[in-house]
C-alpha positions as CSV (number, residue, x, y, z in Angstrom):
1,M,-18.0,-23.4,-21.7
2,T,-16.6,-20.4,-23.2
3,E,-13.7,-18.6,-21.3
4,H,-13.3,-14.9,-21.4
5,V,-10.0,-13.5,-20.5
6,E,-9.0,-9.7,-20.3
7,R,-5.9,-8.1,-19.7
8,L,-5.8,-5.5,-17.0
9,N,-3.3,-3.6,-18.9
10,P,-3.1,-4.4,-22.1
11,N,0.3,-3.7,-22.8
12,R,1.3,-6.5,-20.4
13,P,0.5,-10.3,-20.5
14,L,-0.2,-10.0,-16.4
15,P,-2.3,-9.9,-14.8
16,I,-5.5,-11.1,-16.3
17,V,-9.2,-11.3,-15.3
18,S,-10.8,-15.0,-16.3
19,Y,-14.5,-15.6,-16.5
20,G,-17.0,-17.8,-18.1
21,L,-15.4,-21.6,-16.6
22,P,-15.9,-22.9,-12.9
23,Y,-13.2,-21.7,-10.8
24,E,-11.3,-24.9,-10.9
25,E,-11.2,-25.3,-14.6
26,A,-10.0,-21.6,-15.0
27,I,-7.1,-22.4,-12.2
28,A,-6.0,-25.6,-13.6
29,R,-6.1,-24.0,-17.4
30,H,-3.6,-20.9,-16.0
31,L,-1.4,-22.8,-14.0
32,A,-0.5,-24.9,-16.6
33,E,-0.8,-22.9,-19.9
34,T,0.0,-19.2,-18.7
35,L,2.1,-19.8,-15.5
36,H,3.5,-23.3,-16.6
37,K,3.5,-24.1,-12.5
38,T,3.1,-27.6,-11.3
39,R,3.0,-27.4,-7.2
40,P,0.4,-24.6,-6.3
41,Y,-0.4,-23.8,-2.9
42,L,-3.8,-23.2,-1.7
43,L,-5.1,-20.4,0.4
44,V,-8.8,-20.2,1.0
45,S,-11.2,-18.5,3.6
46,G,-12.2,-20.1,6.5
47,T,-15.9,-20.1,5.6
48,L,-15.7,-21.4,1.9
49,S,-13.4,-24.5,3.2
50,R,-15.9,-25.0,5.9
51,E,-19.1,-24.7,4.3
52,T,-18.4,-25.7,0.8
53,D,-16.5,-27.8,-1.6
54,V,-14.2,-25.8,-3.5
55,V,-10.9,-27.3,-1.7
56,D,-12.2,-30.8,-2.9
57,R,-12.9,-29.5,-6.3
58,L,-9.7,-28.0,-7.0
59,R,-8.1,-30.9,-5.7
60,A,-9.6,-33.4,-7.7
61,R,-9.2,-30.8,-10.7
62,L,-5.6,-30.5,-10.7
63,E,-4.7,-34.4,-10.2
64,R,-7.1,-35.5,-12.9
65,D,-5.1,-37.0,-15.6
66,D,-6.8,-35.7,-18.6
67,G,-3.8,-34.9,-20.8
68,G,-4.0,-30.9,-19.7
69,S,-2.6,-30.4,-16.3
70,S,-1.3,-33.7,-15.7
71,G,1.6,-34.0,-12.7
72,T,0.2,-30.6,-11.2
73,A,-1.3,-31.1,-7.8
74,L,-2.1,-29.3,-4.4
75,V,1.2,-29.4,-2.3
76,G,-0.4,-27.5,1.0
77,V,-3.5,-25.9,2.0
78,R,-3.9,-22.8,4.5
79,R,-7.6,-22.6,5.7
80,G,-8.6,-18.9,6.8
81,M,-6.3,-15.8,8.0
82,H,-6.8,-13.5,10.1
83,S,-8.2,-10.0,8.5
84,H,-5.7,-7.0,7.9
85,T,-3.1,-10.0,7.0
86,L,-0.9,-10.0,10.1
87,Y,2.3,-11.0,10.2
88,A,2.2,-14.0,12.5
89,D,-0.3,-15.4,9.8
90,L,2.4,-14.5,6.8
91,L,5.2,-16.2,8.4
92,E,3.6,-19.6,9.3
93,V,2.7,-19.9,5.5
94,L,5.8,-18.7,4.3
95,A,7.2,-21.5,6.4
96,D,4.9,-24.3,4.9
97,L,5.7,-22.6,1.4
98,R,9.3,-23.3,1.6
99,A,8.8,-26.4,3.0
100,T,6.3,-27.7,0.4
101,R,8.6,-26.3,-2.2
102,A,5.5,-24.6,-3.7
103,D,6.0,-22.6,-7.2
104,A,2.3,-21.0,-7.1
105,I,0.4,-19.7,-4.5
106,V,-3.7,-19.9,-5.4
107,V,-6.4,-17.9,-3.7
108,V,-10.0,-18.4,-3.2
109,G,-11.6,-15.8,-0.7
110,G,-11.3,-12.4,-0.4
111,G,-9.1,-8.9,0.2
112,S,-6.9,-10.5,3.1
113,L,-6.0,-13.2,1.3
114,V,-4.7,-11.3,-1.9
115,D,-2.8,-9.2,0.1
116,A,-1.4,-12.2,1.9
117,A,-0.5,-13.8,-1.3
118,K,1.3,-11.0,-2.7
119,A,3.1,-10.2,0.8
120,L,4.3,-13.8,0.5
121,A,5.3,-13.7,-3.0
122,F,7.5,-10.7,-2.4
123,A,9.0,-12.9,0.7
124,L,9.9,-15.8,-1.2
125,A,11.3,-13.7,-4.4
126,N,13.4,-11.6,-1.5
127,G,14.4,-14.2,1.1
128,A,12.2,-11.9,3.7
129,D,11.2,-13.6,6.5
130,S,9.6,-10.9,8.8
131,H,-23.8,0.1,-10.0
132,E,-26.4,-2.0,-11.8
133,A,-24.9,-5.2,-10.7
134,L,-24.3,-3.7,-7.1
135,D,-27.9,-2.9,-6.7
136,A,-29.3,-6.4,-8.2
137,L,-26.7,-8.2,-6.0
138,H,-27.7,-6.4,-3.4
139,A,-31.6,-7.1,-3.8
140,N,-31.0,-10.7,-4.8
141,P,-27.7,-12.4,-3.6
142,D,-28.2,-15.2,-5.4
143,D,-28.2,-13.5,-9.0
144,L,-25.2,-15.1,-10.7
145,D,-24.7,-12.4,-13.3
146,A,-24.9,-9.4,-11.2
147,R,-22.4,-11.3,-9.1
148,L,-20.1,-11.6,-11.9
149,Q,-20.7,-8.1,-12.9
150,A,-19.9,-6.8,-9.6
151,Q,-16.5,-8.9,-9.6
152,R,-15.8,-7.2,-13.0
153,G,-16.6,-3.6,-11.7
154,A,-14.0,-4.5,-8.6
155,S,-11.3,-5.3,-11.2
156,L,-12.1,-2.3,-13.5
157,S,-12.1,-0.3,-10.6
158,M,-8.3,-0.7,-10.1
159,Q,-7.5,0.2,-13.7
160,G,-6.7,4.0,-12.3
161,V,-4.0,2.6,-10.2
162,S,-2.8,0.1,-12.3
163,L,-2.9,1.9,-15.8
164,Y,-2.9,5.4,-14.7
165,G,-1.0,5.5,-11.7
166,V,-3.3,7.1,-9.6
167,E,-2.3,7.6,-6.2
168,L,-4.2,6.5,-3.2
169,G,-5.7,8.7,-0.8
170,A,-6.8,9.4,2.8
171,S,-9.6,7.0,2.7
172,H,-6.7,4.1,2.4
173,G,-4.4,5.3,4.7
174,I,-6.7,6.5,7.6
175,G,-8.5,3.1,6.7
176,H,-5.2,1.0,7.5
177,Q,-5.2,2.5,11.1
178,L,-9.3,1.5,11.6
179,G,-8.3,-2.1,11.0
180,P,-6.7,-2.5,14.3
181,Q,-10.2,-0.9,16.1
182,G,-12.0,-3.9,14.7
183,V,-12.9,-2.3,11.3
184,P,-12.8,-4.8,8.6
185,H,-11.0,-3.6,5.3
186,A,-13.9,-3.0,2.8
187,E,-16.0,-0.9,5.5
188,T,-13.3,1.4,6.4
189,T,-14.0,2.7,2.8
190,C,-17.9,2.8,3.4
191,V,-16.9,4.9,6.9
192,L,-14.2,7.2,5.6
193,L,-14.6,7.8,1.9
194,P,-17.5,10.2,2.0
195,A,-15.9,12.2,4.4
196,V,-12.5,12.6,2.7
197,L,-14.4,13.7,-0.6
198,K,-15.8,16.5,0.8
199,Y,-12.4,17.3,2.6
200,N,-10.5,17.2,-0.8
201,A,-13.1,19.0,-2.8
202,R,-11.4,22.1,-2.2
203,V,-8.7,20.9,-4.8
204,N,-10.6,18.4,-7.0
205,G,-14.1,19.6,-6.9
206,D,-14.6,19.5,-10.6
207,Q,-13.2,15.9,-11.1
208,Q,-15.7,14.9,-8.1
209,A,-18.5,16.8,-10.0
210,Q,-17.8,14.4,-13.3
211,V,-18.2,11.5,-11.3
212,A,-21.0,12.5,-9.1
213,A,-22.7,13.4,-12.7
214,A,-21.9,9.9,-14.3
215,L,-23.8,8.2,-11.2
216,W,-26.9,11.0,-11.6
217,D,-26.8,9.8,-14.9
218,D,-27.6,6.2,-14.2
219,P,-31.5,5.8,-13.9
220,V,-31.2,3.2,-11.4
221,V,-28.8,5.5,-9.2
222,A,-30.8,8.7,-9.6
223,A,-34.0,6.5,-8.0
224,V,-32.4,5.9,-5.6
225,L,-30.8,9.3,-4.6
226,Q,-34.2,11.0,-5.2
227,K,-36.8,8.9,-3.7
228,Q,-35.2,7.2,-0.9
229,F,-32.8,9.9,0.4
230,H,-34.4,12.9,-1.4
231,L,-31.4,14.3,-3.0
232,A,-31.4,17.1,-5.7
233,R,-28.4,16.5,-8.3
234,D,-27.8,20.5,-8.9
235,T,-26.9,20.6,-4.8
236,A,-25.7,17.3,-3.6
237,D,-21.8,16.6,-3.8
238,L,-20.2,13.8,-4.8
239,G,-19.9,12.9,-1.0
240,D,-23.5,13.3,-0.2
241,V,-24.4,10.9,-3.6
242,L,-21.8,8.4,-1.7
243,D,-23.3,8.5,1.5
244,A,-26.6,7.7,-0.1
245,I,-25.5,4.7,-2.1
246,I,-23.8,3.1,0.9
247,R,-26.7,3.3,3.1
248,A,-28.9,2.1,0.6
249,L,-26.6,-1.3,0.6
250,D,-27.6,-1.3,4.0
251,L,-23.1,-0.9,4.6
252,P,-22.0,1.2,8.1
253,R,-21.4,4.9,7.5
254,T,-20.1,5.7,11.0
255,L,-17.2,5.0,13.8
256,A,-19.8,4.4,16.6
257,V,-21.2,1.5,14.9
258,Y,-17.7,-0.3,15.9
259,G,-17.5,1.3,19.3
260,I,-14.9,4.2,18.1
261,G,-15.5,7.1,20.1
262,R,-13.5,10.6,20.3
263,D,-11.1,9.0,22.9
264,K,-9.8,7.1,20.3
265,L,-9.5,9.7,17.5
266,D,-5.7,11.4,18.5
267,D,-4.3,8.1,18.4
268,I,-5.6,7.1,14.7
269,A,-4.8,10.3,13.8
270,V,-1.2,10.5,14.9
271,N,-0.7,7.1,13.2
272,S,-2.4,8.0,10.2
273,L,0.1,10.5,9.6
274,T,2.8,7.9,9.1
275,D,0.9,6.4,6.3
276,L,2.4,7.1,2.2
277,A,-1.2,7.0,1.4
278,C,-2.2,10.1,3.7
279,Q,0.7,11.9,2.2
280,T,-0.6,11.0,-1.5
281,N,-4.1,12.6,-0.8
282,P,-5.3,15.6,-3.0
283,V,-4.7,17.6,0.0
284,P,-1.8,16.0,1.9
285,L,-2.6,15.2,5.4
286,T,0.4,16.7,7.5
287,E,-1.2,17.9,10.4
288,K,-3.2,15.9,13.3
289,K,-6.4,18.5,12.8
290,Q,-6.6,17.8,9.2
291,V,-7.2,14.0,10.1
292,L,-9.3,14.8,13.1
293,E,-11.5,17.2,11.0
294,I,-12.1,13.5,8.9
295,L,-12.6,11.8,11.7
296,E,-15.3,14.0,13.5
297,A,-17.1,14.0,10.4
298,C,-17.0,10.3,10.8
299,L,-18.1,9.5,14.7
300,G,-21.9,9.2,14.4
301,E,-23.8,8.9,17.7
302,T,-22.4,7.3,20.3
């Protein structure tokens, strides 16, 4: 099989995105040839470790003496972590990383594990102890090409931050406060982003219109917006468009889905004001009433 490697930043050797090889082959190759590491530690999601053979496959590949990655072996495995990257989990793994003398962290799983690996790398370094593809994937979860394109799209979506220094905004900042209320990390954006876009349109409406136009130009998206949600291109703003797309994917759109009512909004709003991402929102959130305006729009029926 042919491997394809892409740099997220063309001016830097790392990070890279690799696709085309079985994951265990890609990990073995880049541990040996790109990172020159021989003592990897694996963070793997609980679901994948229970229901698949990902750990056994990776262990066997790393320990196989084929002249390419000889001498490399897993020194430890952490199976599963809590959502939102709890400090208690991090400290447990940090102690294990030090005890095993791991020189690399391999992640097989979702966002919380990736965030954990980044935090652990910082802790070790500093001695710290404390679209079509998406639509097709939703319609046919077994479509491997759709999964690949969705994953590539997810990595490309971060180029605004990694390449151009785009600041995070209120959807991210308020979302940090929804985690302790039981809202999974990715789903916070589903709930918040359309309302945040409408709130910010007063200062970046022209930029939002460009994004909305790009979505309308996609025939698959346009068909969903018109036929399923009866939106019109000349009247629907970007918040309306994303609301429809998220609903079409059967993803949650309201706080009520998680049992979050008005009685919890004040605390969420106050805590949100301390989050840097709220301060770098296109309309900086400096008062509780601003956050409450966004949260009220996300309540839904109770």
